[in-house]
MARMISE-446108 format. One line per field, with one value per residue (C-alpha): residue number from 1; residue in one letter; x, y, z. Coordinates in pm, whole numbers, plus 50000, padded with zeros to 5 digits. Layout:
N
seq <- [NUM | ...]
type <- [A | ...]
px <- [X | ...]
py <- [Y | ...]
pz <- [Z | ...]
end
This chain:
472
seq <- [1 | 2 | 3 | 4 | 5 | 6 | 7 | 8 | 9 | 10 | 11 | 12 | 13 | 14 | 15 | 16 | 17 | 18 | 19 | 20 | 21 | 22 | 23 | 24 | 25 | 26 | 27 | 28 | 29 | 30 | 31 | 32 | 33 | 34 | 35 | 36 | 37 | 38 | 39 | 40 | 41 | 42 | 43 | 44 | 45 | 46 | 47 | 48 | 49 | 50 | 51 | 52 | 53 | 54 | 55 | 56 | 57 | 58 | 59 | 60 | 61 | 62 | 63 | 64 | 65 | 66 | 67 | 68 | 69 | 70 | 71 | 72 | 73 | 74 | 75 | 76 | 77 | 78 | 79 | 80 | 81 | 82 | 83 | 84 | 85 | 86 | 87 | 88 | 89 | 90 | 91 | 92 | 93 | 94 | 95 | 96 | 97 | 98 | 99 | 100 | 101 | 102 | 103 | 104 | 105 | 106 | 107 | 108 | 109 | 110 | 111 | 112 | 113 | 114 | 115 | 116 | 117 | 118 | 119 | 120 | 121 | 122 | 123 | 124 | 125 | 126 | 127 | 128 | 129 | 130 | 131 | 132 | 133 | 134 | 135 | 136 | 137 | 138 | 139 | 140 | 141 | 142 | 143 | 144 | 145 | 146 | 147 | 148 | 149 | 150 | 151 | 152 | 153 | 154 | 155 | 156 | 157 | 158 | 159 | 160 | 161 | 162 | 163 | 164 | 165 | 166 | 167 | 168 | 169 | 170 | 171 | 172 | 173 | 174 | 175 | 176 | 177 | 178 | 179 | 180 | 181 | 182 | 183 | 184 | 185 | 186 | 187 | 188 | 189 | 190 | 191 | 192 | 193 | 194 | 195 | 196 | 197 | 198 | 199 | 200 | 201 | 202 | 203 | 204 | 205 | 206 | 207 | 208 | 209 | 210 | 211 | 212 | 213 | 214 | 215 | 216 | 217 | 218 | 219 | 220 | 221 | 222 | 223 | 224 | 225 | 226 | 227 | 228 | 229 | 230 | 231 | 232 | 233 | 234 | 235 | 236 | 237 | 238 | 239 | 240 | 241 | 242 | 243 | 244 | 245 | 246 | 247 | 248 | 249 | 250 | 251 | 252 | 253 | 254 | 255 | 256 | 257 | 258 | 259 | 260 | 261 | 262 | 263 | 264 | 265 | 266 | 267 | 268 | 269 | 270 | 271 | 272 | 273 | 274 | 275 | 276 | 277 | 278 | 279 | 280 | 281 | 282 | 283 | 284 | 285 | 286 | 287 | 288 | 289 | 290 | 291 | 292 | 293 | 294 | 295 | 296 | 297 | 298 | 299 | 300 | 301 | 302 | 303 | 304 | 305 | 306 | 307 | 308 | 309 | 310 | 311 | 312 | 313 | 314 | 315 | 316 | 317 | 318 | 319 | 320 | 321 | 322 | 323 | 324 | 325 | 326 | 327 | 328 | 329 | 330 | 331 | 332 | 333 | 334 | 335 | 336 | 337 | 338 | 339 | 340 | 341 | 342 | 343 | 344 | 345 | 346 | 347 | 348 | 349 | 350 | 351 | 352 | 353 | 354 | 355 | 356 | 357 | 358 | 359 | 360 | 361 | 362 | 363 | 364 | 365 | 366 | 367 | 368 | 369 | 370 | 371 | 372 | 373 | 374 | 375 | 376 | 377 | 378 | 379 | 380 | 381 | 382 | 383 | 384 | 385 | 386 | 387 | 388 | 389 | 390 | 391 | 392 | 393 | 394 | 395 | 396 | 397 | 398 | 399 | 400 | 401 | 402 | 403 | 404 | 405 | 406 | 407 | 408 | 409 | 410 | 411 | 412 | 413 | 414 | 415 | 416 | 417 | 418 | 419 | 420 | 421 | 422 | 423 | 424 | 425 | 426 | 427 | 428 | 429 | 430 | 431 | 432 | 433 | 434 | 435 | 436 | 437 | 438 | 439 | 440 | 441 | 442 | 443 | 444 | 445 | 446 | 447 | 448 | 449 | 450 | 451 | 452 | 453 | 454 | 455 | 456 | 457 | 458 | 459 | 460 | 461 | 462 | 463 | 464 | 465 | 466 | 467 | 468 | 469 | 470 | 471 | 472]
type <- [M | K | I | L | L | T | G | T | T | G | Y | I | G | Q | R | L | L | S | A | L | L | D | D | G | H | E | I | I | C | C | V | R | D | K | N | R | F | D | T | S | K | Y | K | S | D | K | L | S | V | V | E | V | N | F | L | D | L | E | S | L | S | A | I | P | E | N | I | D | A | A | Y | Y | L | I | H | S | M | S | A | A | N | E | D | F | E | A | L | E | K | K | S | A | E | N | F | K | A | H | I | Q | K | T | N | A | K | Q | V | I | Y | L | S | G | I | I | N | D | E | K | L | S | K | H | L | Q | S | R | K | S | V | E | E | I | L | S | S | G | S | Y | H | L | T | T | L | R | A | G | I | I | L | G | S | G | S | A | S | F | E | I | I | R | D | L | V | E | K | L | P | V | M | V | A | P | K | W | L | N | T | K | T | Q | P | I | A | I | R | N | V | I | E | Y | L | K | G | V | L | F | Y | E | K | A | Y | D | K | S | F | D | I | G | G | P | E | I | L | T | Y | K | D | M | L | M | R | F | A | K | V | R | N | L | K | R | R | I | I | T | V | P | V | L | T | P | K | L | S | S | Y | W | L | Y | F | V | T | S | T | S | F | T | L | A | S | N | L | V | K | S | M | S | V | E | V | I | C | K | E | N | E | L | K | D | L | L | G | I | K | L | L | S | Y | E | E | A | I | K | L | A | F | G | K | I | Q | N | E | G | V | I | S | S | W | K | D | A | L | S | S | N | V | L | E | Q | G | I | S | K | L | I | N | V | P | E | F | G | C | Y | V | D | K | R | K | S | E | V | K | N | L | N | A | T | L | D | K | I | W | S | I | G | G | E | T | G | W | Y | Y | G | N | W | L | W | E | I | R | G | F | I | D | K | L | V | G | G | V | G | L | R | R | G | R | K | N | S | T | M | I | S | A | G | D | S | L | D | F | W | R | V | L | F | A | D | K | K | E | K | R | L | L | L | Y | A | E | M | K | L | P | G | E | A | W | L | E | F | K | I | V | D | H | V | L | Y | Q | T | A | T | F | R | P | L | G | L | W | G | R | L | Y | W | Y | A | V | L | P | F | H | G | F | I | F | N | G | M | L | K | R | I | C | S]
px <- [48328 | 48627 | 48951 | 49290 | 49481 | 49837 | 50073 | 49763 | 49987 | 50117 | 50023 | 49778 | 49657 | 49501 | 49310 | 49234 | 49111 | 48833 | 48700 | 48695 | 48470 | 48291 | 48178 | 48072 | 48348 | 48483 | 48871 | 49132 | 49429 | 49772 | 50044 | 50344 | 50270 | 49904 | 50035 | 50107 | 49759 | 49438 | 49139 | 48873 | 48918 | 48775 | 48424 | 48389 | 48264 | 48364 | 48740 | 49010 | 49367 | 49635 | 49983 | 50199 | 50543 | 50588 | 50973 | 50859 | 50664 | 50529 | 50347 | 50155 | 49946 | 49737 | 49600 | 49241 | 49184 | 48842 | 48904 | 48833 | 49094 | 49391 | 49547 | 49935 | 50074 | 50428 | 50726 | 51052 | 51112 | 51223 | 51375 | 51746 | 51863 | 52074 | 51939 | 51621 | 51554 | 51633 | 51385 | 51116 | 51128 | 51149 | 50840 | 50651 | 50769 | 50623 | 50290 | 50230 | 50326 | 50035 | 49779 | 49764 | 49620 | 49353 | 49022 | 49139 | 49071 | 49240 | 49535 | 49591 | 49930 | 50000 | 50348 | 50578 | 50565 | 50862 | 50809 | 51185 | 51520 | 51673 | 51530 | 51620 | 51661 | 51359 | 51194 | 51371 | 51258 | 50867 | 50931 | 51096 | 50749 | 50538 | 50686 | 50676 | 50296 | 50198 | 50323 | 50058 | 49766 | 49508 | 49450 | 49709 | 49590 | 49859 | 49831 | 50150 | 50169 | 50449 | 50422 | 50104 | 49960 | 49759 | 49770 | 50052 | 50186 | 50586 | 50599 | 50321 | 50528 | 50828 | 50716 | 50569 | 50848 | 51062 | 50817 | 50735 | 51085 | 51293 | 51196 | 51481 | 51598 | 51925 | 51814 | 51936 | 51875 | 51670 | 51402 | 51338 | 51231 | 50874 | 50641 | 50225 | 50142 | 49843 | 49603 | 49563 | 49162 | 49238 | 49467 | 49213 | 48909 | 49155 | 49235 | 48862 | 48748 | 48951 | 48835 | 48675 | 48663 | 48728 | 48863 | 49120 | 49255 | 49596 | 49679 | 49873 | 49786 | 49969 | 49768 | 49834 | 49684 | 49524 | 49885 | 50232 | 50470 | 50793 | 50926 | 50982 | 50640 | 50508 | 50716 | 50602 | 50256 | 50226 | 50362 | 50095 | 49824 | 50004 | 50037 | 50426 | 50642 | 50963 | 51261 | 51417 | 51762 | 51864 | 52228 | 52450 | 52710 | 52474 | 52559 | 52315 | 52448 | 52441 | 52118 | 51969 | 52154 | 51984 | 51618 | 51728 | 51840 | 51528 | 51268 | 51122 | 51238 | 51502 | 51808 | 51746 | 51416 | 51595 | 51835 | 51582 | 51359 | 51680 | 51774 | 51415 | 51376 | 51660 | 51399 | 51094 | 50760 | 50481 | 50177 | 50125 | 49781 | 49498 | 49099 | 49123 | 49010 | 48697 | 48583 | 48594 | 48423 | 48739 | 48733 | 49099 | 49156 | 49428 | 49744 | 49609 | 49321 | 49485 | 49707 | 49391 | 49232 | 49516 | 49530 | 49177 | 49227 | 49514 | 49361 | 49074 | 49321 | 49169 | 49479 | 49407 | 49769 | 50125 | 50416 | 50566 | 50435 | 50643 | 50872 | 51214 | 51427 | 51573 | 51487 | 51093 | 51079 | 51092 | 50746 | 50636 | 50544 | 50895 | 50975 | 50648 | 50812 | 51049 | 51361 | 51511 | 51823 | 52189 | 51935 | 51960 | 51658 | 51491 | 51166 | 50965 | 50662 | 50369 | 50023 | 49738 | 49516 | 49315 | 49292 | 49124 | 49340 | 49644 | 49583 | 49481 | 49841 | 50028 | 49788 | 49896 | 50256 | 50514 | 50463 | 50339 | 50258 | 50568 | 50743 | 50616 | 50939 | 51300 | 51214 | 51446 | 51696 | 51455 | 51539 | 51866 | 51844 | 51679 | 51944 | 52196 | 52025 | 51962 | 52371 | 52432 | 52189 | 51850 | 51518 | 51516 | 51239 | 51064 | 50797 | 50561 | 50253 | 49952 | 49709 | 49747 | 49494 | 49476 | 49749 | 49751 | 50035 | 50258 | 50231 | 50550 | 50580 | 50889 | 51173 | 50981 | 50805 | 50456 | 50431 | 50117 | 49877 | 49568 | 49384 | 49163 | 49453 | 49643 | 49952 | 50152 | 50472 | 50730 | 51030 | 51321 | 51412 | 51683 | 52049 | 52177 | 52428 | 52161 | 51789 | 51563 | 51179 | 50973 | 50675 | 50382 | 50158 | 49905 | 49786 | 49563 | 49569 | 49978 | 50161 | 50466 | 50669 | 50983 | 51271 | 51458 | 51790 | 51953 | 52325 | 52524 | 52886 | 53123 | 52991 | 52652 | 52698 | 52907 | 52640 | 52372 | 52622 | 52659 | 52271 | 52187 | 52252 | 52002 | 51745 | 51752 | 51575 | 51425 | 51221 | 51131 | 51006 | 50805 | 50638 | 50523 | 50393 | 50170 | 50018 | 49970]
py <- [27322 | 27266 | 27450 | 27427 | 27764 | 27818 | 28095 | 28250 | 28518 | 28630 | 28944 | 28701 | 28460 | 28734 | 28879 | 28552 | 28424 | 28712 | 28632 | 28264 | 28342 | 28594 | 28293 | 28046 | 27813 | 27657 | 27763 | 27557 | 27827 | 27684 | 27909 | 27863 | 28070 | 28102 | 28420 | 28610 | 28530 | 28760 | 28603 | 28805 | 29058 | 28781 | 28747 | 28388 | 28083 | 27893 | 27981 | 27742 | 27752 | 27483 | 27522 | 27379 | 27382 | 27248 | 27172 | 26972 | 26689 | 26546 | 26890 | 26810 | 26580 | 26867 | 26917 | 26728 | 26447 | 26603 | 26879 | 26898 | 27152 | 27356 | 27655 | 27623 | 28001 | 27949 | 28152 | 28309 | 28593 | 28764 | 28487 | 28563 | 28167 | 28141 | 27763 | 27872 | 27646 | 27338 | 27461 | 27538 | 27190 | 27014 | 27242 | 27149 | 26785 | 26748 | 26934 | 26684 | 26361 | 26450 | 26628 | 26257 | 26139 | 26394 | 26398 | 26704 | 26654 | 26996 | 27205 | 27545 | 27703 | 28057 | 28078 | 28350 | 28380 | 28160 | 28150 | 28256 | 28032 | 28267 | 28245 | 28400 | 28147 | 28230 | 28202 | 27879 | 27747 | 27852 | 27588 | 27338 | 27336 | 27333 | 27035 | 26868 | 26952 | 26819 | 26445 | 26413 | 26208 | 26534 | 26773 | 27072 | 27409 | 27656 | 27999 | 28234 | 28610 | 28903 | 29194 | 29220 | 29536 | 29662 | 29855 | 29680 | 29462 | 29473 | 29637 | 29863 | 30030 | 30019 | 30232 | 30459 | 30497 | 30562 | 30814 | 31030 | 31052 | 31085 | 31436 | 31261 | 30924 | 30755 | 30439 | 30090 | 29985 | 29651 | 29959 | 29893 | 29520 | 29463 | 29297 | 29252 | 29356 | 29273 | 29390 | 29209 | 29224 | 29041 | 28760 | 28745 | 28620 | 28415 | 28221 | 28193 | 28107 | 27807 | 27670 | 27314 | 27443 | 27118 | 27276 | 27459 | 27078 | 26952 | 27300 | 27623 | 27955 | 28307 | 28574 | 28955 | 29251 | 29402 | 29619 | 29516 | 29782 | 29852 | 29937 | 30287 | 30288 | 30200 | 30445 | 30730 | 30659 | 30613 | 30972 | 31103 | 30939 | 31142 | 31441 | 31461 | 31557 | 31332 | 31264 | 30903 | 30887 | 30526 | 30447 | 30097 | 30126 | 30015 | 29672 | 29436 | 29448 | 29843 | 29855 | 29654 | 29943 | 30191 | 30019 | 29968 | 30310 | 30462 | 30220 | 30054 | 29682 | 29494 | 29387 | 29066 | 29114 | 29436 | 29147 | 28910 | 29172 | 29270 | 28956 | 28896 | 29242 | 29162 | 28919 | 28980 | 28872 | 28848 | 28591 | 28362 | 28370 | 28154 | 28138 | 28159 | 28514 | 28452 | 28158 | 28289 | 28595 | 28832 | 29168 | 29302 | 29637 | 29883 | 30004 | 30315 | 30192 | 29953 | 30235 | 30455 | 30162 | 30072 | 30477 | 30452 | 30145 | 30347 | 30661 | 30450 | 30277 | 29977 | 29810 | 29426 | 29312 | 29422 | 29261 | 29412 | 29169 | 28873 | 28764 | 28912 | 28791 | 28464 | 28450 | 28556 | 28225 | 28036 | 28183 | 28483 | 28292 | 28176 | 28594 | 28695 | 28615 | 28877 | 28763 | 28886 | 28679 | 28847 | 29163 | 29545 | 29723 | 30078 | 30051 | 30397 | 30475 | 30740 | 30801 | 30787 | 31088 | 31004 | 30580 | 30599 | 30861 | 30729 | 30375 | 30578 | 30688 | 30398 | 30196 | 30464 | 30476 | 30483 | 30510 | 30869 | 30941 | 30949 | 30814 | 31153 | 31247 | 31316 | 31185 | 31332 | 31063 | 30778 | 30886 | 30897 | 30547 | 30435 | 30538 | 30417 | 30109 | 30112 | 30176 | 29850 | 29639 | 29658 | 29754 | 30093 | 30307 | 30335 | 30023 | 30225 | 30055 | 29967 | 30129 | 30423 | 30308 | 29951 | 29673 | 29326 | 29039 | 28953 | 29349 | 29518 | 29881 | 30056 | 29880 | 29671 | 29365 | 29339 | 29060 | 29113 | 29357 | 29359 | 29686 | 29496 | 29392 | 29752 | 29582 | 29618 | 29433 | 29512 | 29343 | 29500 | 29376 | 29625 | 29557 | 29517 | 29326 | 29168 | 29162 | 29397 | 29437 | 29744 | 29697 | 29971 | 29820 | 29973 | 29854 | 30009 | 30385 | 30352 | 30305 | 30110 | 30192 | 29905 | 29862 | 29520 | 29461 | 29120 | 29202 | 28958 | 28947 | 29251 | 29416 | 29413 | 29553 | 29830 | 29897 | 29937 | 30200 | 30407 | 30442 | 30493 | 30850 | 30893 | 30662 | 30897 | 31192 | 31013 | 30725 | 30980 | 31233 | 30974 | 30854 | 31204 | 31286 | 30918 | 31006 | 31394]
pz <- [87731 | 87926 | 87816 | 87943 | 87924 | 87984 | 87950 | 88163 | 88342 | 87985 | 87770 | 87540 | 87801 | 88014 | 87730 | 87591 | 87914 | 87944 | 87560 | 87668 | 87991 | 87794 | 87562 | 87868 | 87857 | 88203 | 88189 | 88362 | 88402 | 88440 | 88644 | 88800 | 89111 | 89201 | 89448 | 89130 | 88954 | 89092 | 88996 | 89179 | 88895 | 88667 | 88894 | 88735 | 88899 | 88559 | 88648 | 88845 | 88864 | 88876 | 89000 | 88689 | 88609 | 88227 | 88300 | 88563 | 88399 | 88772 | 88861 | 88527 | 88722 | 88845 | 88525 | 88511 | 88219 | 88129 | 87952 | 87601 | 87463 | 87552 | 87440 | 87433 | 87467 | 87638 | 87489 | 87624 | 87411 | 87716 | 87844 | 87990 | 87952 | 87655 | 87660 | 87602 | 87304 | 87481 | 87765 | 87526 | 87337 | 87707 | 87795 | 87468 | 87488 | 87868 | 87760 | 87479 | 87713 | 87952 | 87726 | 87503 | 87806 | 87850 | 87691 | 87455 | 87124 | 87022 | 87117 | 86950 | 86945 | 86904 | 86701 | 86489 | 86135 | 85984 | 85619 | 85556 | 85520 | 85765 | 86075 | 86413 | 86719 | 86871 | 86531 | 86496 | 86830 | 86783 | 86500 | 86711 | 86936 | 86621 | 86521 | 86897 | 86917 | 86593 | 86672 | 86933 | 86929 | 86920 | 86650 | 86670 | 86499 | 86511 | 86450 | 86351 | 86434 | 86373 | 86546 | 86744 | 86847 | 87181 | 87480 | 87681 | 87410 | 87398 | 87036 | 87102 | 87387 | 87193 | 86914 | 87158 | 87341 | 87031 | 86854 | 87165 | 87319 | 86986 | 86740 | 86547 | 86528 | 86396 | 86353 | 86206 | 85872 | 85980 | 86026 | 85610 | 85699 | 85614 | 85821 | 85886 | 86215 | 86363 | 86643 | 86917 | 86916 | 86586 | 86745 | 87006 | 86713 | 86550 | 86900 | 86973 | 86650 | 86564 | 86876 | 86790 | 86410 | 86241 | 85911 | 86152 | 86275 | 86189 | 86007 | 86032 | 85950 | 85897 | 86087 | 85987 | 85932 | 85593 | 85562 | 85497 | 85625 | 85687 | 86070 | 85936 | 85781 | 86140 | 86354 | 86076 | 86091 | 86471 | 86499 | 86248 | 86462 | 86744 | 86563 | 86608 | 86358 | 86373 | 86135 | 86096 | 85959 | 85855 | 85885 | 85758 | 86068 | 86369 | 86451 | 86628 | 86955 | 86916 | 86808 | 87102 | 87364 | 87164 | 87219 | 87556 | 87669 | 87474 | 87544 | 87880 | 87711 | 87902 | 87721 | 87679 | 87501 | 87290 | 87165 | 87065 | 86900 | 86686 | 86566 | 86510 | 86342 | 86041 | 85902 | 85694 | 85829 | 85598 | 85573 | 85339 | 85210 | 85375 | 85351 | 85763 | 85801 | 85569 | 85680 | 86055 | 85939 | 86112 | 86009 | 86016 | 86164 | 85991 | 86200 | 86281 | 86377 | 86635 | 86742 | 86850 | 87007 | 87242 | 87318 | 87413 | 87611 | 87804 | 87853 | 88020 | 88213 | 88079 | 87999 | 88066 | 88042 | 87981 | 87869 | 88146 | 88410 | 88300 | 88556 | 88471 | 88777 | 88759 | 89201 | 89088 | 88859 | 89188 | 89266 | 89469 | 89754 | 89816 | 89884 | 90083 | 90407 | 90442 | 90585 | 90892 | 90989 | 90783 | 90695 | 90699 | 90801 | 90822 | 90978 | 91007 | 91143 | 91106 | 91251 | 90970 | 91021 | 90687 | 90660 | 90308 | 90207 | 90251 | 90125 | 89774 | 89795 | 89858 | 89604 | 89347 | 89427 | 89144 | 88761 | 88664 | 89017 | 89158 | 89497 | 89695 | 89778 | 89627 | 89257 | 89106 | 89329 | 89223 | 88864 | 88911 | 89062 | 88762 | 88523 | 88696 | 88690 | 88294 | 88279 | 88463 | 88244 | 88499 | 88414 | 88540 | 88625 | 88255 | 88299 | 88523 | 88590 | 88385 | 88616 | 88845 | 89092 | 89114 | 89129 | 89182 | 89343 | 89017 | 88846 | 88756 | 88934 | 88821 | 88911 | 89180 | 89140 | 89337 | 89606 | 89804 | 89748 | 89969 | 90040 | 90300 | 90490 | 90430 | 90325 | 89986 | 89932 | 89678 | 89608 | 89393 | 89062 | 88993 | 88978 | 89353 | 89527 | 89751 | 89753 | 89884 | 89988 | 90046 | 90240 | 90381 | 90643 | 90819 | 91172 | 91406 | 91223 | 91230 | 90900 | 90899 | 90613 | 90605 | 90381 | 90404 | 90253 | 90231 | 90166 | 89900 | 90023 | 90134 | 89815 | 89960 | 90289 | 90132 | 89923 | 90223 | 90393 | 90114 | 90026 | 90435 | 90446 | 90121 | 90303 | 90586 | 90393 | 90125 | 90313 | 90601 | 90332 | 90170 | 90489 | 90582 | 90235 | 90221 | 90564 | 90499]
end
């Protein structure tokens, strides 16, 4: 069958894509920017990619008419735009309008559990999207999930950060809110299982794991799996804003995502009973099983997707292709070069930079810069990287975003996502056994120019030391 997949570069989308290809389906992936989607890792001749922006109705003409079904996996939980509700509605309306012109018999939508009278803005937005999609001429199947647990998921990484970094937690009262977490493996099973399943047509189903837990339970049971002793003290005085800052500074999440999570966490997310699990023959994984599986993936560096790979910069939303050509006019440039003695070893070092490996020289200064970035509302260094040796365009790498990564071309290009009075690029390129390391900064106004000269002394030994270590 020919399936249209939206949200392909997202956490769920990348995992569902692999599963659908394994089942023999032909998949058309919708992406905003082909340059940030590495198709080579899927090794399939049944995969094609079209560039589509669902806020631009004309761009949807790239979608073929002869599709059998479509997955709608577009969400904006980490969107900084205050008007995200209007954008989500427009995206859904454009999708519906175009899909009705195709041969698609079914649309499958992954939403959030919305069985509480008091809904957060994001859950209310997802409810509105469901109403829009349900008015189409195709059959709609909606799966509603709450907390999704898996290697690389936002929920898993936040719980992991809190438990492993804080022996004692003074936490807000919403930790006593009940929820029903579900393993990512089960979510994928549900998404595959309802495909062309006529009993699921024009219906919605809540999907969750076998246990109802409070957020406090989740933290303590996570600590038990990790053999860590932890104490949690809940207090009623932390406002939503203070709670958001608490999550933001302790974990690797962005402040926008932290704020949206806090608003959602005050609402109980418990599934309404249904028989879909039994009809599809799905064996639900317990909370502990989901955590252990996630750690198994991390330890074996088998993380397929991460929430951190979602675009986080307004500039990047225009597409990676617009940033690959590093500007020259009006820019400050720090360019250094060194002879490469061992080509393979040097390339391996470049491809392993950041994350747990660090930046080879002056790591404490990089950490200070990451801390300062957090203080001013940036992403900081905590995002790390999802694999210690493999990297692709679109991946997050500490407070950088990978724009281009090709080992055969011996070139890695990074774009800065830290808070800056301007834009910055960092490039590593080997030509004729010479490594060229180039930092480019395009300042924004007077503050940008002052910033460059303020950090220039540090560049002298940080970039020089890093270059020597990489080439040694």
